N, CA, C and O of each residue as an XYZ file, in Angstrom:
496
protein
N      25.624     38.832     43.100
C      26.401     38.308     42.006
C      26.549     36.792     42.126
O      26.528     36.077     41.124
N      26.695     36.316     43.343
C      26.850     34.881     43.546
C      25.568     34.146     43.167
O      25.610     33.053     42.602
N      24.430     34.758     43.483
C      23.153     34.155     43.124
C      23.006     34.091     41.601
O      22.514     33.098     41.065
N      23.429     35.139     40.913
C      23.364     35.154     39.453
C      24.229     34.044     38.868
O      23.794     33.347     37.951
N      25.428     33.868     39.374
C      26.312     32.811     38.867
C      25.762     31.426     39.158
O      25.914     30.516     38.343
N      25.129     31.256     40.304
C      24.529     29.971     40.645
C      23.374     29.648     39.695
O      23.289     28.535     39.176
N      22.501     30.602     39.472
C      21.369     30.392     38.561
C      21.878     30.162     37.141
O      21.369     29.292     36.434
N      22.874     30.931     36.722
C      23.453     30.759     35.387
C      24.064     29.368     35.232
O      23.881     28.733     34.193
N      24.777     28.887     36.232
C      25.406     27.560     36.170
C      24.351     26.454     36.119
O      24.506     25.489     35.371
N      23.283     26.582     36.904
C      22.217     25.577     36.903
C      21.525     25.557     35.546
O      21.276     24.485     34.994
N      21.213     26.729     35.003
C      20.569     26.800     33.681
C      21.485     26.251     32.602
O      21.032     25.532     31.712
N      22.758     26.579     32.669
C      23.727     26.069     31.695
C      23.828     24.548     31.796
O      23.932     23.867     30.776
N      23.800     24.017     33.002
C      23.849     22.573     33.204
C      22.600     21.900     32.616
O      22.709     20.876     31.941
N      21.443     22.459     32.867
C      20.196     21.877     32.353
C      20.146     21.957     30.831
O      19.837     20.965     30.170
N      20.443     23.115     30.272
C      20.410     23.267     28.815
C      21.481     22.397     28.167
O      21.225     21.772     27.138
N      22.656     22.347     28.741
C      23.720     21.484     28.212
C      23.343     20.012     28.272
O      23.631     19.250     27.349
N      22.700     19.620     29.357
C      22.240     18.231     29.476
C      21.200     17.897     28.428
O      21.233     16.816     27.841
N      20.280     18.813     28.189
C      19.253     18.589     27.166
C      19.877     18.494     25.775
O      19.475     17.654     24.970
N      20.848     19.342     25.496
C      21.525     19.288     24.195
C      22.250     17.952     24.039
O      22.211     17.354     22.964
N      22.895     17.490     25.070
C      23.610     16.204     25.004
C      22.631     15.048     24.791
O      22.909     14.139     24.008
N      21.493     15.076     25.478
C      20.488     14.036     25.304
C      19.978     14.028     23.871
O      19.848     12.965     23.265
N      19.691     15.195     23.326
C      19.205     15.281     21.955
C      20.260     14.860     20.933
O      19.926     14.277     19.902
N      21.517     15.147     21.211
C      22.583     14.759     20.281
C      22.800     13.256     20.235
O      23.091     12.703     19.174
N      22.664     12.598     21.362
C      22.978     11.176     21.422
C      21.769     10.252     21.342
O      21.926      9.031     21.326
N      20.583     10.808     21.292
C      19.410      9.944     21.153
C      19.088      9.769     19.675
O      19.316     10.668     18.865
N      18.558      8.603     19.338
C      18.215      8.297     17.959
C      16.709      8.409     17.761
O      15.930      8.352     18.713
N      16.332      8.565     16.527
C      14.923      8.569     16.181
C      14.396      7.153     16.319
O      15.014      6.221     15.803
N      13.277      6.962     16.995
C      12.752      5.602     17.124
C      12.326      5.060     15.766
O      11.777      5.788     14.939
N      12.581      3.791     15.550
C      12.240      3.147     14.291
C      11.341      1.956     14.579
O      11.559      1.208     15.532
N      10.336      1.796     13.746
C       9.457      0.642     13.832
C       9.923     -0.355     12.788
O      10.027     -0.017     11.609
N      10.202     -1.573     13.205
C      10.723     -2.590     12.300
C       9.766     -3.780     12.302
O       9.668     -4.503     13.293
N       9.066     -3.978     11.192
C       8.114     -5.070     11.075
C       8.871     -6.373     10.844
O       9.712     -6.464      9.950
N       8.568     -7.363     11.648
C       9.198     -8.677     11.533
C       8.204     -9.665     10.927
O       6.998     -9.425     10.970
N       8.692    -10.778     10.360
C       7.785    -11.757      9.750
C       6.755    -12.314     10.727
O       5.621    -12.593     10.340
N       7.140    -12.476     11.981
C       6.209    -13.007     12.971
C       5.026    -12.071     13.176
O       3.904    -12.522     13.408
N       5.280    -10.765     13.090
C       4.192     -9.802     13.238
C       3.216     -9.903     12.071
O       2.003     -9.810     12.263
N       3.741    -10.092     10.863
C       2.860    -10.264      9.714
C       2.048    -11.549      9.830
O       0.854    -11.566      9.531
N       2.702    -12.626     10.264
C       1.976    -13.889     10.439
C       0.861    -13.742     11.468
O      -0.249    -14.235     11.268
N       1.163    -13.064     12.565
C       0.155    -12.850     13.609
C      -1.007    -12.015     13.079
O      -2.166    -12.305     13.375
N      -0.701    -10.984     12.299
C      -1.750    -10.151     11.718
C      -2.608    -10.957     10.745
O      -3.833    -10.840     10.750
N      -1.962    -11.777      9.909
C      -2.712    -12.599      8.961
C      -3.603    -13.600      9.696
O      -4.747    -13.823      9.299
N      -3.077    -14.206     10.773
C      -3.884    -15.145     11.560
C      -5.101    -14.457     12.166
O      -6.202    -15.008     12.158
N      -4.897    -13.236     12.698
C      -6.020    -12.491     13.259
C      -7.046    -12.150     12.183
O      -8.252    -12.222     12.420
N      -6.560    -11.779     11.003
C      -7.480    -11.429      9.915
C      -8.285    -12.644      9.480
O      -9.475    -12.527      9.185
N      -7.649    -13.805      9.438
C      -8.350    -15.021      9.033
C      -9.337    -15.489     10.096
O     -10.325    -16.155      9.784
N      -9.067    -15.137     11.359
C      -9.973    -15.519     12.456
C     -10.991    -14.418     12.770
O     -11.707    -14.498     13.768
N     -11.050    -13.397     11.922
C     -11.978    -12.271     12.089
C     -11.772    -11.534     13.411
O     -12.739    -11.100     14.038
N     -10.520    -11.394     13.835
C     -10.225    -10.727     15.100
C      -9.410     -9.456     14.912
O      -8.923     -8.889     15.891
N      -9.253     -9.003     13.691
C      -8.461     -7.804     13.438
C      -9.382     -6.682     12.980
O     -10.343     -6.898     12.242
N      -9.062     -5.482     13.438
C      -9.818     -4.322     13.012
C      -9.134     -3.642     11.832
O      -7.980     -3.927     11.514
N      -9.851     -2.759     11.207
C      -9.304     -2.061     10.053
C      -8.099     -1.206     10.434
O      -7.134     -1.117      9.674
N      -8.151     -0.588     11.589
C      -7.047      0.269     12.019
C      -5.774     -0.533     12.235
O      -4.709     -0.135     11.762
N      -5.862     -1.650     12.938
C      -4.687     -2.491     13.172
C      -4.116     -2.989     11.847
O      -2.900     -2.998     11.655
N      -4.990     -3.400     10.942
C      -4.548     -3.869      9.626
C      -3.800     -2.745      8.891
O      -2.711     -2.962      8.360
N      -4.387     -1.560      8.867
C      -3.791     -0.446      8.139
C      -2.470      0.010      8.736
O      -1.561      0.395      8.001
N      -2.348     -0.028     10.064
C      -1.101      0.392     10.706
C       0.060     -0.479     10.246
O       1.143      0.033      9.963
N      -0.149     -1.768     10.169
C       0.937     -2.674      9.782
C       1.122     -2.709      8.272
O       2.252     -2.652      7.787
N       0.039     -2.799      7.533
C       0.135     -3.017      6.088
C       0.534     -1.756      5.333
O       1.163     -1.860      4.280
N       0.198     -0.587      5.822
C       0.538      0.641      5.099
C       1.905      1.199      5.469
O       2.309      2.225      4.922
N       2.624      0.561      6.374
C       3.954      1.028      6.763
C       4.993      0.273      5.941
O       5.075     -0.950      6.052
N       5.785      0.953      5.123
C       6.751      0.240      4.265
C       7.816     -0.490      5.077
O       8.230     -0.034      6.142
N       8.247     -1.629      4.551
C       9.289     -2.435      5.189
C      10.550     -2.262      4.346
O      10.661     -2.827      3.258
N      11.480     -1.492      4.848
C      12.660     -1.156      4.060
C      13.838     -2.098      4.296
O      14.770     -2.124      3.493
N      13.816     -2.857      5.359
C      14.960     -3.696      5.688
C      14.903     -5.073      5.030
O      15.900     -5.795      5.054
N      13.766     -5.460      4.441
C      13.631     -6.783      3.840
C      12.697     -6.682      2.626
O      11.495     -6.458      2.768
N      13.274     -6.852      1.440
C      12.487     -6.724      0.210
C      11.409     -7.790      0.108
O      10.314     -7.520     -0.384
N      11.706     -8.993      0.566
C      10.713    -10.059      0.506
C       9.494     -9.718      1.365
O       8.353     -9.857      0.924
N       9.750     -9.269      2.601
C       8.639     -8.899      3.491
C       7.850     -7.721      2.932
O       6.630     -7.660      3.082
N       8.538     -6.796      2.295
C       7.821     -5.671      1.706
C       6.938     -6.142      0.549
O       5.856     -5.597      0.335
N       7.392     -7.146     -0.193
C       6.558     -7.722     -1.243
C       5.321     -8.388     -0.673
O       4.233     -8.269     -1.235
N       5.482     -9.085      0.434
C       4.330     -9.712      1.102
C       3.379     -8.636      1.600
O       2.163     -8.769      1.466
N       3.921     -7.586      2.166
C       3.095     -6.476      2.655
C       2.318     -5.829      1.511
O       1.126     -5.549      1.635
N       3.015     -5.594      0.390
C       2.336     -4.984     -0.761
C       1.251     -5.895     -1.316
O       0.201     -5.420     -1.750
N       1.502     -7.212     -1.306
C       0.484     -8.162     -1.776
C      -0.736     -8.134     -0.856
O      -1.873     -8.175     -1.326
N      -0.499     -8.064      0.445
C      -1.616     -7.975      1.398
C      -2.368     -6.656      1.222
O      -3.592     -6.617      1.349
N      -1.650     -5.591      0.935
C      -2.286     -4.307      0.683
C      -3.154     -4.386     -0.575
O      -4.257     -3.841     -0.609
N      -2.654     -5.061     -1.599
C      -3.416     -5.250     -2.833
C      -4.664     -6.103     -2.572
O      -5.732     -5.833     -3.121
N      -4.518     -7.135     -1.729
C      -5.677     -7.964     -1.368
C      -6.770     -7.117     -0.721
O      -7.954     -7.300     -1.003
N      -6.371     -6.202      0.138
C      -7.352     -5.347      0.801
C      -8.036     -4.431     -0.209
O      -9.239     -4.187     -0.107
N      -7.290     -3.928     -1.171
C      -7.886     -3.063     -2.186
C      -8.860     -3.831     -3.073
O      -9.903     -3.303     -3.459
N      -8.522     -5.075     -3.392
C      -9.354     -5.864     -4.297
C     -10.523     -6.555     -3.596
O     -11.628     -6.611     -4.136
N     -10.278     -7.083     -2.390
C     -11.268     -7.933     -1.730
C     -11.674     -7.442     -0.348
O     -12.364     -8.157      0.378
N     -11.262     -6.241      0.028
C     -11.533     -5.740      1.366
C     -12.974     -5.314      1.579
O     -13.632     -4.786      0.683
N     -13.442     -5.561      2.792
C     -14.788     -5.150      3.205
C     -14.700     -4.541      4.604
O     -15.272     -5.084      5.549
N     -13.990     -3.420      4.745
C     -13.788     -2.864      6.096
C     -15.068     -2.402      6.762
O     -15.121     -2.334      7.990
N     -16.092     -2.084      6.006
C     -17.346     -1.630      6.599
C     -18.087     -2.744      7.333
O     -18.985     -2.460      8.126
N     -17.728     -4.011      7.084
C     -18.411     -5.114      7.747
C     -17.710     -5.577      9.022
O     -18.238     -6.416      9.751
N     -16.532     -5.038      9.289
C     -15.796     -5.429     10.494
C     -16.573     -5.021     11.743
O     -16.589     -5.756     12.731
N     -17.208     -3.873     11.704
C     -17.979     -3.401     12.859
C     -19.151     -4.329     13.183
O     -19.646     -4.337     14.311
N     -19.587     -5.098     12.212
C     -20.684     -6.039     12.417
C     -20.184     -7.419     12.820
O     -20.970     -8.359     12.941
N     -18.871     -7.540     13.027
C     -18.297     -8.817     13.430
C     -17.997     -9.751     12.276
O     -17.738    -10.937     12.479
N     -18.032     -9.218     11.070
C     -17.761    -10.048      9.902
C     -16.303     -9.910      9.490
O     -15.539     -9.170     10.110
N     -15.933    -10.612      8.461
C     -14.548    -10.684      8.012
C     -14.102     -9.401      7.331
O     -14.907     -8.679      6.742
N     -12.807     -9.130      7.421
C     -12.200     -7.981      6.764
C     -12.132     -8.178      5.255
O     -12.163     -7.205      4.501
N     -12.039     -9.433      4.809
C     -11.929     -9.760      3.390
C     -13.082    -10.662      2.976
O     -13.676    -11.343      3.813
N     -13.398    -10.667      1.685
C     -14.417    -11.600      1.203
C     -13.806    -13.001      1.067
O     -12.633    -13.192      1.389
N     -14.568    -13.958      0.607
C     -14.114    -15.362      0.547
C     -12.870    -15.513     -0.320
O     -11.928    -16.201      0.071
N     -12.853    -14.884     -1.484
C     -11.686    -14.970     -2.362
C     -10.466    -14.347     -1.703
O      -9.365    -14.892     -1.770
N     -10.670    -13.209     -1.072
C      -9.572    -12.547     -0.371
C      -9.035    -13.380      0.773
O      -7.825    -13.429      0.990
N      -9.925    -14.039      1.511
C      -9.465    -14.904      2.600
C      -8.675    -16.089      2.067
O      -7.680    -16.489      2.672
N      -9.100    -16.654      0.948
C      -8.362    -17.776      0.360
C      -6.972    -17.319     -0.088
O      -5.987    -18.025      0.125
N      -6.895    -16.149     -0.703
C      -5.602    -15.632     -1.132
C      -4.732    -15.247      0.056
O      -3.516    -15.434      0.015
N      -5.334    -14.712      1.112
C      -4.572    -14.374      2.320
C      -4.048    -15.641      2.994
O      -2.937    -15.644      3.524
N      -4.837    -16.718      2.980
C      -4.370    -17.988      3.530
C      -3.159    -18.492      2.751
O      -2.182    -18.954      3.342
N      -3.227    -18.402      1.433
C      -2.094    -18.830      0.604
C      -0.876    -17.955      0.870
O       0.243    -18.462      0.957
N      -1.079    -16.655      1.000
C       0.028    -15.732      1.290
C       0.619    -16.015      2.662
O       1.839    -15.978      2.829
N      -0.232    -16.300      3.652
C       0.244    -16.615      5.000
C       1.060    -17.902      5.008
O       2.113    -17.973      5.641
N       0.565    -18.925      4.298
C       1.293    -20.199      4.230
C       2.624    -20.033      3.511
O       3.619    -20.647      3.897
N       2.648    -19.216      2.479
C       3.894    -18.959      1.751
C       4.914    -18.250      2.646
O       6.093    -18.603      2.651
N       4.454    -17.254      3.399
C       5.346    -16.544      4.314
C       5.859    -17.471      5.412
O       7.037    -17.412      5.765
N       4.998    -18.320      5.953
C       5.421    -19.261      6.996
C       6.454    -20.243      6.449
O       7.429    -20.558      7.131
N       6.250    -20.730      5.226
C       7.217    -21.649      4.621
C       8.546    -20.944      4.383
O       9.610    -21.520      4.612
N       8.485    -19.710      3.927
C       9.713    -18.936      3.703
C      10.463    -18.715      5.014
O      11.690    -18.813      5.058
N       9.723    -18.416      6.082
C      10.336    -18.204      7.386
C      10.980    -19.486      7.905
O      12.081    -19.447      8.454
N      10.291    -20.641      7.732
C      10.886    -21.921      8.158
C      12.153    -22.222      7.364
O      13.139    -22.691      7.933
N      12.142    -21.959      6.061
C      13.321    -22.189      5.223
C      14.475    -21.298      5.659
O      15.618    -21.749      5.717
N      14.190    -20.052      5.963
C      15.237    -19.130      6.414
C      15.838    -19.592      7.741
O      17.053    -19.536      7.931
N      14.973    -20.054      8.667
C      15.472    -20.560      9.955
C      16.310    -21.817      9.763
O      17.344    -21.979     10.412
N      15.877    -22.700      8.884
C      16.628    -23.927      8.619
C      17.999    -23.588      8.035
O      18.991    -24.217      8.402
N      18.073    -22.618      7.143
C      19.342    -22.240      6.545
C      20.264    -21.597      7.557
O      21.481    -21.762      7.474
N      19.706    -20.862      8.521
C      20.530    -20.262      9.572
C      21.109    -21.311     10.513
O      22.237    -21.181     10.988
N      20.322    -22.355     10.777
C      20.748    -23.368     11.739
C      21.726    -24.380     11.153
O      22.409    -25.082     11.899
N      21.801    -24.463      9.832
C      22.748    -25.411      9.218
C      24.140    -24.816      9.266
O      24.314    -23.612      9.080
N      25.144    -25.667      9.517
C      26.524    -25.151      9.596
C      27.098    -24.772      8.267
O      28.244    -24.327      8.194
C-alpha cells in the first residue's frame, strides 16, 4: 500500500506540474520589427536572399503596426508583379529591374519613416 501511495504521489506531482506549466506558459509569437524588414530588403537588393526567407517574412501578417503591414503588403505585391523566384537558384535577383527600383524606393521610405519615429521618441 505504501508503494502504491508513493507512485500515486509521484504521478500526481508530475501531472500537476505539467498542468501548471501548460496553464502559465504563453503561445510563442513572432513579431516582425522594422529593422528585420530593412535587413530583408537589403539582402534582396544585394541578391543574397532566397525565396523561402522572403516568403517567411513577407507572407506573415504584421498585426501590431499598420504601417509595417502596409509595407509588407507592398513588398508582397512587388513579388507578385515583378518576382522571378526561379532565377534565384542561378544566383540572379529575386526581382526584375523595375521591381528592384520599387523595392529600393520602399526600403528608403521605410528607413526614413523609422528615422522620423526615432527622432520623435527622442524629443522631449
